[in-house]
N, C-alpha and C positions, 0 to 999 in steps of 0.2 A: 504494500500500500504506500509506504513512505518513499519507496524507490522512484515512483512516478513523480512525486513532488520534488525530490531532490534534483532530478534531471531538469525539471522546469525552472527551478530556482537558479541552477547553474547557467542555463541558457539565458535567463534574464540578466544575471550578473555579468555574463560575457558580453551581452548586448550593451549594457550600460558602460562597461569598461571600454568597449570598442568605440562608443560614441565619445567618451572622454578623450580617447587617444586621437580620433579623427578630428576633434575640435582643436587639436594642437595644444591641448591642456589649457585652454582658455587664454592663449597668449603666453604660454610657458609659465603659468602660475604654480608656485611651489605647493599650494594647498591642493590643487587638482592632481598634481603628481602623487601626493600623499594618499589622496582618496583612491586614485588609480591603483596604487600598490596594495592598499588594504582590501579593496574590492577583488583584486586578482588573487590575493592570498585567501580570502574567504571562499571564493569560487573553487580554488584548488582543494581546500579542506572539505567542502561539501561534495566535490567530485570524488574524493577519497571515501567519504561516507556512502555515497551512491554505489561505488564499486564493492564495498564491504556488504552492503545490503543485497546487491545483485548476486554476490558469491553465496551469501547465506540462503537466498532464495533458491539458487541452483542446487545447493546441497540438500534441500528439503524435497526436491522433486525426484 
């Protein structure tokens, strides 16, 4: 159940991160670079949770 939501959240975070990057970090603002780093790190952590949940689901089948 949660696996579907984690995948959607990761895609949304990657979309936000891509938009921040494509905007040129708002004219090279340090704050947006920091947000970009935190959003990317959060997306990676959630992606890891997504993989663990997928593996757990696979082991139950």
